[in-house]
TORPA-4810 file (N, C-alpha, C, O; in nm, 3 decimals):
<nodes>
NODE_1_-7.616_2.257_-3.780_-7.574_2.317_-3.654_-7.570_2.467_-3.671_-7.503_2.518_-3.761_M
NODE_2_-7.640_2.538_-3.588_-7.638_2.685_-3.587_-7.511_2.729_-3.515_-7.489_2.694_-3.399_K
NODE_3_-7.429_2.805_-3.584_-7.302_2.849_-3.527_-7.316_2.985_-3.459_-7.365_3.081_-3.518_L
NODE_4_-7.273_2.990_-3.336_-7.266_3.117_-3.265_-7.135_3.185_-3.300_-7.048_3.127_-3.363_E
NODE_5_-7.123_3.310_-3.257_-7.002_3.388_-3.287_-6.877_3.317_-3.239_-6.776_3.316_-3.309_R
NODE_6_-6.881_3.257_-3.120_-6.762_3.191_-3.066_-6.721_3.070_-3.151_-6.602_3.047_-3.174_Q
NODE_7_-6.819_2.994_-3.199_-6.787_2.880_-3.285_-6.725_2.927_-3.417_-6.630_2.867_-3.466_E
NODE_8_-6.779_3.034_-3.472_-6.722_3.090_-3.595_-6.579_3.136_-3.571_-6.491_3.113_-3.655_K
NODE_9_-6.555_3.201_-3.459_-6.419_3.246_-3.425_-6.325_3.127_-3.412_-6.211_3.131_-3.459_D
NODE_10_-6.372_3.021_-3.348_-6.291_2.900_-3.332_-6.258_2.841_-3.470_-6.143_2.807_-3.496_I
NODE_11_-6.357_2.830_-3.556_-6.335_2.774_-3.689_-6.241_2.860_-3.773_-6.153_2.807_-3.842_L
NODE_12_-6.258_2.992_-3.767_-6.167_3.082_-3.841_-6.023_3.059_-3.795_-5.932_3.049_-3.876_R
NODE_13_-6.006_3.053_-3.665_-5.872_3.039_-3.608_-5.811_2.904_-3.641_-5.694_2.896_-3.680_T
NODE_14_-5.888_2.797_-3.626_-5.836_2.663_-3.655_-5.808_2.643_-3.804_-5.720_2.565_-3.839_L
NODE_15_-5.881_2.711_-3.891_-5.852_2.700_-4.034_-5.716_2.761_-4.066_-5.650_2.721_-4.162_Q
NODE_16_-5.674_2.858_-3.986_-5.543_2.920_-4.007_-5.432_2.837_-3.944_-5.322_2.829_-3.999_Q
NODE_17_-5.460_2.776_-3.828_-5.358_2.699_-3.756_-5.424_2.586_-3.679_-5.464_2.603_-3.564_D
NODE_18_-5.435_2.470_-3.742_-5.500_2.355_-3.680_-5.419_2.290_-3.571_-5.470_2.203_-3.499_G
NODE_19_-5.293_2.328_-3.556_-5.207_2.271_-3.452_-5.207_2.353_-3.324_-5.141_2.317_-3.227_R
NODE_20_-5.279_2.462_-3.324_-5.284_2.550_-3.208_-5.335_2.473_-3.087_-5.431_2.396_-3.097_M
NODE_21_-5.272_2.494_-2.972_-5.317_2.428_-2.850_-5.449_2.489_-2.804_-5.485_2.600_-2.845_S
NODE_22_-5.521_2.417_-2.720_-5.647_2.467_-2.667_-5.625_2.596_-2.588_-5.709_2.686_-2.593_N
NODE_23_-5.514_2.605_-2.516_-5.483_2.726_-2.439_-5.469_2.845_-2.533_-5.527_2.951_-2.509_V
NODE_24_-5.392_2.827_-2.641_-5.373_2.935_-2.739_-5.504_2.970_-2.809_-5.535_3.087_-2.830_E
NODE_25_-5.580_2.867_-2.845_-5.708_2.888_-2.912_-5.804_2.966_-2.823_-5.867_3.062_-2.867_L
NODE_26_-5.815_2.924_-2.697_-5.905_2.990_-2.603_-5.867_3.138_-2.589_-5.954_3.225_-2.588_A
NODE_27_-5.738_3.164_-2.577_-5.691_3.302_-2.564_-5.722_3.381_-2.691_-5.764_3.497_-2.684_E
NODE_28_-5.701_3.320_-2.804_-5.722_3.386_-2.932_-5.868_3.425_-2.955_-5.896_3.531_-3.012_S
NODE_29_-5.962_3.341_-2.910_-6.104_3.367_-2.936_-6.176_3.428_-2.815_-6.296_3.452_-2.821_V
NODE_30_-6.101_3.454_-2.706_-6.160_3.522_-2.591_-6.249_3.435_-2.504_-6.348_3.482_-2.448_G
NODE_31_-6.215_3.307_-2.492_-6.288_3.216_-2.404_-6.191_3.157_-2.302_-6.069_3.161_-2.321_L
NODE_32_-6.245_3.104_-2.195_-6.159_3.028_-2.104_-6.140_2.889_-2.163_-6.211_2.850_-2.255_S
NODE_33_-6.043_2.815_-2.109_-6.001_2.688_-2.170_-6.112_2.582_-2.175_-6.132_2.521_-2.280_E
NODE_34_-6.182_2.561_-2.066_-6.284_2.455_-2.063_-6.398_2.479_-2.160_-6.432_2.389_-2.237_S
NODE_35_-6.460_2.599_-2.161_-6.566_2.622_-2.260_-6.515_2.614_-2.405_-6.588_2.568_-2.493_P
NODE_36_-6.393_2.657_-2.428_-6.336_2.649_-2.563_-6.322_2.502_-2.603_-6.359_2.464_-2.714_C
NODE_37_-6.269_2.421_-2.513_-6.252_2.279_-2.541_-6.387_2.213_-2.569_-6.399_2.134_-2.662_Y
NODE_38_-6.488_2.245_-2.489_-6.621_2.187_-2.509_-6.679_2.226_-2.645_-6.741_2.144_-2.712_R
NODE_39_-6.659_2.351_-2.685_-6.710_2.396_-2.815_-6.638_2.325_-2.931_-6.701_2.287_-3.029_R
NODE_40_-6.507_2.309_-2.919_-6.432_2.238_-3.023_-6.481_2.094_-3.032_-6.506_2.045_-3.142_V
NODE_41_-6.496_2.026_-2.919_-6.545_1.888_-2.918_-6.684_1.880_-2.981_-6.713_1.788_-3.057_R
NODE_42_-6.771_1.976_-2.949_-6.906_1.976_-3.006_-6.900_1.994_-3.158_-6.976_1.930_-3.230_A
NODE_43_-6.811_2.081_-3.206_-6.794_2.101_-3.350_-6.742_1.974_-3.417_-6.784_1.941_-3.528_L
NODE_44_-6.652_1.903_-3.351_-6.601_1.777_-3.404_-6.711_1.671_-3.408_-6.730_1.603_-3.509_E
NODE_45_-6.784_1.658_-3.298_-6.889_1.556_-3.289_-7.003_1.582_-3.388_-7.065_1.489_-3.437_E
NODE_46_-7.030_1.709_-3.416_-7.135_1.744_-3.512_-7.088_1.728_-3.656_-7.168_1.739_-3.749_A
NODE_47_-6.959_1.703_-3.676_-6.906_1.687_-3.811_-6.871_1.817_-3.880_-6.835_1.818_-3.997_G
NODE_48_-6.881_1.929_-3.808_-6.842_2.058_-3.866_-6.691_2.057_-3.888_-6.643_2.097_-3.994_V
NODE_49_-6.617_2.012_-3.787_-6.473_1.990_-3.803_-6.458_1.844_-3.843_-6.483_1.753_-3.763_I
NODE_50_-6.415_1.821_-3.967_-6.405_1.685_-4.020_-6.277_1.615_-3.980_-6.272_1.492_-3.977_E
NODE_51_-6.174_1.690_-3.950_-6.046_1.630_-3.914_-5.936_1.735_-3.919_-5.961_1.853_-3.945_G
NODE_52_-5.816_1.691_-3.893_-5.699_1.778_-3.892_-5.591_1.713_-3.977_-5.580_1.590_-3.982_Y
NODE_53_-5.512_1.794_-4.044_-5.406_1.738_-4.126_-5.303_1.844_-4.163_-5.324_1.963_-4.142_G
NODE_54_-5.194_1.798_-4.219_-5.088_1.888_-4.264_-5.107_1.918_-4.412_-5.141_1.828_-4.490_A
NODE_55_-5.085_2.041_-4.453_-5.083_2.076_-4.595_-4.941_2.053_-4.643_-4.846_2.109_-4.587_R
NODE_56_-4.927_1.973_-4.746_-4.795_1.936_-4.798_-4.773_2.006_-4.930_-4.861_2.005_-5.017_V
NODE_57_-4.656_2.067_-4.946_-4.621_2.130_-5.074_-4.594_2.020_-5.175_-4.495_1.948_-5.163_D
NODE_58_-4.681_2.007_-5.274_-4.672_1.896_-5.369_-4.541_1.896_-5.447_-4.486_1.789_-5.475_R
NODE_59_-4.492_2.013_-5.480_-4.367_2.019_-5.558_-4.248_1.967_-5.478_-4.156_1.906_-5.533_R
NODE_60_-4.250_1.992_-5.346_-4.137_1.947_-5.264_-4.132_1.795_-5.251_-4.029_1.740_-5.211_S
NODE_61_-4.242_1.726_-5.284_-4.240_1.579_-5.281_-4.244_1.521_-5.423_-4.277_1.404_-5.443_I
NODE_62_-4.210_1.605_-5.521_-4.192_1.556_-5.657_-4.315_1.553_-5.745_-4.312_1.494_-5.852_G
NODE_63_-4.424_1.616_-5.703_-4.545_1.620_-5.786_-4.550_1.755_-5.858_-4.604_1.853_-5.806_L
NODE_64_-4.492_1.758_-5.976_-4.471_1.883_-6.049_-4.591_1.926_-6.133_-4.598_2.043_-6.172_Q
NODE_65_-4.683_1.836_-6.162_-4.793_1.865_-6.253_-4.926_1.857_-6.179_-4.954_1.762_-6.107_V
NODE_66_-5.009_1.960_-6.200_-5.148_1.956_-6.154_-5.234_1.971_-6.277_-5.217_2.064_-6.356_T
NODE_67_-5.328_1.877_-6.294_-5.416_1.880_-6.411_-5.560_1.861_-6.365_-5.588_1.784_-6.273_A
NODE_68_-5.649_1.931_-6.431_-5.792_1.918_-6.407_-5.851_1.842_-6.525_-5.844_1.887_-6.640_F
NODE_69_-5.907_1.727_-6.497_-5.956_1.637_-6.601_-6.108_1.638_-6.600_-6.171_1.599_-6.501_V
NODE_70_-6.167_1.682_-6.710_-6.312_1.677_-6.727_-6.347_1.542_-6.787_-6.290_1.503_-6.888_L
NODE_71_-6.440_1.471_-6.724_-6.475_1.336_-6.767_-6.620_1.332_-6.814_-6.710_1.380_-6.746_V
NODE_72_-6.640_1.275_-6.931_-6.775_1.247_-6.982_-6.795_1.096_-6.975_-6.711_1.020_-7.024_A
NODE_73_-6.905_1.053_-6.916_-6.936_0.912_-6.907_-7.025_0.869_-7.023_-7.097_0.951_-7.080_L
NODE_74_-7.018_0.741_-7.057_-7.102_0.688_-7.164_-7.249_0.695_-7.126_-7.333_0.737_-7.206_E
NODE_75_-7.279_0.655_-7.002_-7.416_0.657_-6.952_-7.413_0.681_-6.802_-7.307_0.676_-6.740_T
NODE_76_-7.528_0.706_-6.746_-7.538_0.723_-6.601_-7.588_0.593_-6.536_-7.650_0.598_-6.430_Q
NODE_77_-7.561_0.480_-6.598_-7.597_0.349_-6.546_-7.540_0.333_-6.405_-7.421_0.359_-6.382_D
NODE_78_-7.624_0.291_-6.311_-7.582_0.283_-6.170_-7.462_0.192_-6.150_-7.373_0.225_-6.072_D
NODE_79_-7.458_0.079_-6.218_-7.348_-0.016_-6.202_-7.217_0.044_-6.252_-7.114_0.037_-6.184_R
NODE_80_-7.221_0.104_-6.371_-7.100_0.166_-6.426_-7.057_0.287_-6.344_-6.937_0.310_-6.325_K
NODE_81_-7.153_0.363_-6.296_-7.121_0.479_-6.213_-7.053_0.435_-6.084_-6.957_0.498_-6.041_L
NODE_82_-7.102_0.329_-6.023_-7.040_0.276_-5.901_-6.897_0.231_-5.927_-6.809_0.256_-5.845_A
NODE_83_-6.873_0.165_-6.041_-6.737_0.122_-6.076_-6.646_0.243_-6.099_-6.530_0.244_-6.057_K
NODE_84_-6.700_0.344_-6.166_-6.623_0.466_-6.191_-6.584_0.530_-6.058_-6.468_0.562_-6.036_F
NODE_85_-6.682_0.548_-5.969_-6.655_0.613_-5.840_-6.556_0.532_-5.757_-6.471_0.590_-5.690_L
NODE_86_-6.566_0.401_-5.762_-6.473_0.315_-5.689_-6.330_0.330_-5.744_-6.235_0.337_-5.667_S
NODE_87_-6.317_0.334_-5.876_-6.186_0.350_-5.939_-6.126_0.486_-5.907_-6.006_0.497_-5.881_A
NODE_88_-6.209_0.590_-5.908_-6.161_0.725_-5.875_-6.113_0.728_-5.731_-6.008_0.784_-5.701_V
NODE_89_-6.190_0.670_-5.641_-6.153_0.667_-5.499_-6.021_0.593_-5.478_-5.941_0.632_-5.392_E
NODE_90_-5.997_0.489_-5.554_-5.877_0.407_-5.537_-5.752_0.470_-5.598_-5.641_0.432_-5.561_A
NODE_91_-5.767_0.564_-5.689_-5.651_0.622_-5.759_-5.589_0.733_-5.675_-5.649_0.839_-5.657_E
NODE_92_-5.468_0.710_-5.622_-5.406_0.806_-5.532_-5.368_0.939_-5.598_-5.357_1.040_-5.530_E
NODE_93_-5.349_0.940_-5.730_-5.311_1.063_-5.798_-5.431_1.150_-5.834_-5.414_1.262_-5.883_Y
NODE_94_-5.550_1.100_-5.811_-5.671_1.183_-5.820_-5.696_1.233_-5.678_-5.734_1.156_-5.591_I
NODE_95_-5.675_1.363_-5.656_-5.683_1.416_-5.520_-5.816_1.483_-5.488_-5.846_1.509_-5.372_V
NODE_96_-5.896_1.512_-5.592_-6.032_1.564_-5.573_-6.117_1.515_-5.689_-6.068_1.495_-5.800_E
NODE_97_-6.245_1.496_-5.662_-6.339_1.457_-5.767_-6.473_1.523_-5.737_-6.522_1.519_-5.625_A
NODE_98_-6.530_1.584_-5.839_-6.657_1.655_-5.824_-6.753_1.613_-5.934_-6.716_1.613_-6.052_H
NODE_99_-6.875_1.577_-5.897_-6.981_1.557_-5.996_-7.020_1.695_-6.047_-7.031_1.789_-5.969_A
NODE_100_-7.041_1.707_-6.177_-7.062_1.838_-6.238_-7.194_1.844_-6.313_-7.248_1.743_-6.358_M
NODE_101_-7.244_1.966_-6.326_-7.352_1.992_-6.420_-7.286_2.038_-6.550_-7.168_2.072_-6.550_S
NODE_102_-7.361_2.039_-6.657_-7.305_2.087_-6.783_-7.266_1.973_-6.874_-7.323_1.864_-6.867_G
NODE_103_-7.169_1.998_-6.961_-7.136_1.904_-7.067_-7.047_1.788_-7.021_-7.030_1.691_-7.094_S
NODE_104_-6.991_1.797_-6.901_-6.908_1.689_-6.847_-6.970_1.640_-6.717_-7.039_1.714_-6.647_H
NODE_105_-6.945_1.515_-6.686_-7.006_1.454_-6.568_-6.923_1.473_-6.441_-6.978_1.487_-6.332_D
NODE_106_-6.790_1.472_-6.455_-6.703_1.485_-6.339_-6.584_1.574_-6.370_-6.540_1.584_-6.485_F
NODE_107_-6.533_1.637_-6.267_-6.408_1.713_-6.272_-6.314_1.648_-6.172_-6.345_1.638_-6.054_L
NODE_108_-6.198_1.604_-6.221_-6.099_1.540_-6.137_-5.977_1.630_-6.126_-5.924_1.677_-6.227_L
NODE_109_-5.933_1.655_-6.004_-5.806_1.725_-5.984_-5.701_1.617_-5.963_-5.711_1.534_-5.872_K
NODE_110_-5.600_1.618_-6.050_-5.496_1.516_-6.044_-5.360_1.581_-6.021_-5.339_1.698_-6.054_T
NODE_111_-5.270_1.504_-5.966_-5.130_1.546_-5.952_-5.043_1.437_-6.013_-5.081_1.319_-6.013_V
NODE_112_-4.927_1.476_-6.063_-4.836_1.379_-6.126_-4.693_1.428_-6.112_-4.666_1.546_-6.092_A
NODE_113_-4.601_1.332_-6.123_-4.459_1.366_-6.111_-4.409_1.443_-6.233_-4.321_1.528_-6.220_R
NODE_114_-4.465_1.415_-6.351_-4.418_1.475_-6.476_-4.530_1.465_-6.578_-4.634_1.405_-6.553_S
NODE_115_-4.506_1.525_-6.695_-4.604_1.513_-6.804_-4.615_1.367_-6.850_-4.724_1.320_-6.883_M
NODE_116_-4.503_1.297_-6.851_-4.506_1.156_-6.890_-4.590_1.075_-6.790_-4.668_0.988_-6.829_E
NODE_117_-4.572_1.104_-6.662_-4.650_1.035_-6.559_-4.799_1.069_-6.574_-4.884_0.981_-6.563_H
NODE_118_-4.830_1.196_-6.599_-4.970_1.233_-6.619_-5.027_1.161_-6.742_-5.140_1.112_-6.738_F
NODE_119_-4.950_1.154_-6.850_-4.996_1.087_-6.971_-5.031_0.941_-6.940_-5.133_0.891_-6.987_S
NODE_120_-4.948_0.875_-6.863_-4.975_0.735_-6.824_-5.101_0.728_-6.739_-5.184_0.639_-6.759_E
NODE_121_-5.117_0.819_-6.646_-5.236_0.823_-6.561_-5.362_0.842_-6.646_-5.461_0.771_-6.628_L
NODE_122_-5.357_0.937_-6.737_-5.475_0.967_-6.819_-5.507_0.853_-6.916_-5.621_0.808_-6.923_A
NODE_123_-5.407_0.808_-6.989_-5.433_0.713_-7.097_-5.450_0.569_-7.048_-5.531_0.494_-7.102_M
NODE_124_-5.375_0.531_-6.947_-5.377_0.392_-6.903_-5.462_0.366_-6.780_-5.488_0.251_-6.746_N
NODE_125_-5.505_0.472_-6.714_-5.587_0.449_-6.595_-5.723_0.519_-6.607_-5.826_0.452_-6.602_R
NODE_126_-5.724_0.652_-6.622_-5.852_0.722_-6.624_-5.936_0.680_-6.745_-6.054_0.647_-6.729_I
NODE_127_-5.877_0.682_-6.864_-5.953_0.645_-6.983_-5.997_0.498_-6.984_-6.088_0.461_-7.059_L
NODE_128_-5.934_0.417_-6.903_-5.969_0.274_-6.899_-6.069_0.241_-6.788_-6.105_0.125_-6.771_K
NODE_129_-6.113_0.341_-6.714_-6.216_0.316_-6.614_-6.346_0.283_-6.687_-6.384_0.355_-6.779_I
NODE_130_-6.414_0.175_-6.648_-6.539_0.139_-6.715_-6.638_0.255_-6.719_-6.663_0.320_-6.617_P
NODE_131_-6.693_0.280_-6.837_-6.795_0.383_-6.853_-6.743_0.519_-6.896_-6.823_0.606_-6.930_G
NODE_132_-6.611_0.539_-6.897_-6.557_0.668_-6.940_-6.564_0.677_-7.092_-6.510_0.592_-7.163_V
NODE_133_-6.631_0.781_-7.141_-6.643_0.802_-7.285_-6.525_0.883_-7.336_-6.459_0.843_-7.432_K
NODE_134_-6.497_0.995_-7.273_-6.381_1.075_-7.311_-6.342_1.167_-7.197_-6.416_1.186_-7.101_N
NODE_135_-6.222_1.225_-7.211_-6.173_1.321_-7.113_-6.118_1.443_-7.184_-6.079_1.438_-7.301_I
NODE_136_-6.116_1.552_-7.112_-6.056_1.677_-7.159_-5.973_1.729_-7.043_-6.020_1.731_-6.929_E
NODE_137_-5.851_1.772_-7.070_-5.760_1.809_-6.963_-5.718_1.955_-6.974_-5.691_2.006_-7.082_T
NODE_138_-5.713_2.021_-6.859_-5.658_2.156_-6.847_-5.548_2.150_-6.742_-5.567_2.093_-6.634_N
NODE_139_-5.434_2.208_-6.773_-5.320_2.205_-6.682_-5.309_2.336_-6.605_-5.327_2.444_-6.661_F
NODE_140_-5.279_2.324_-6.478_-5.255_2.442_-6.394_-5.116_2.494_-6.424_-5.018_2.420_-6.418_S
NODE_141_-5.107_2.622_-6.456_-4.977_2.684_-6.477_-4.919_2.735_-6.345_-4.798_2.734_-6.324_L
NODE_142_-5.009_2.778_-6.257_-4.967_2.831_-6.127_-5.091_2.839_-6.039_-5.196_2.884_-6.083_R
NODE_143_-5.078_2.794_-5.916_-5.189_2.807_-5.821_-5.192_2.950_-5.770_-5.093_3.000_-5.717_A
NODE_144_-5.304_3.015_-5.787_-5.320_3.153_-5.742_-5.382_3.156_-5.604_-5.349_3.241_-5.522_V
NODE_145_-5.473_3.063_-5.578_-5.540_3.054_-5.449_-5.574_2.908_-5.423_-5.648_2.847_-5.500_K
NODE_146_-5.522_2.854_-5.315_-5.548_2.715_-5.278_-5.572_2.707_-5.128_-5.520_2.787_-5.051_E
NODE_147_-5.653_2.611_-5.089_-5.674_2.583_-4.947_-5.716_2.706_-4.868_-5.677_2.722_-4.752_N
NODE_148_-5.793_2.791_-4.928_-5.840_2.912_-4.860_-5.937_2.873_-4.749_-6.014_2.778_-4.765_A
NODE_149_-5.935_2.944_-4.638_-6.034_2.917_-4.532_-6.175_2.940_-4.584_-6.199_3.027_-4.668_P
NODE_150_-6.268_2.861_-4.533_-6.409_2.878_-4.572_-6.465_3.003_-4.508_-6.431_3.033_-4.393_L
NODE_151_-6.549_3.078_-4.578_-6.610_3.198_-4.519_-6.711_3.159_-4.411_-6.786_3.062_-4.427_P
NODE_152_-6.713_3.233_-4.304_-6.801_3.203_-4.190_-6.885_3.323_-4.151_-6.906_3.349_-4.032_L
NODE_153_-6.934_3.397_-4.251_-7.013_3.515_-4.220_-7.153_3.482_-4.176_-7.232_3.571_-4.146_S
</nodes>
């Protein structure tokens, strides 16, 4: 989808405040309400806007540990890869997963209540996923930049 200036303005604004009413959004981006609403609907239907949600402070709900787990698989066998991906999708404490180039096959962003909880997650769940050869973990000491709006230049 080729984005015009108005669509970019809408996306910039909604990335900052997804709860903004259509009236507020239209005023903010310099459109009248009906054209603004039509553009938002078109962005949603095209899949540019994937959805809306609340950002939750993980620490306030007891998730004190963030760890990035690098995963090396034994092989790229389709059956084992499908089982791995299914297990990753099912694990609620894995909040992001990325296929990687380089010496590791996947990067998993995980959250946990404590180091003991992370240890259980890593040793009893991630390492036991079929096809996992080994893992390497890096712990976040402090988030410097998270959930930044996507650039729309």
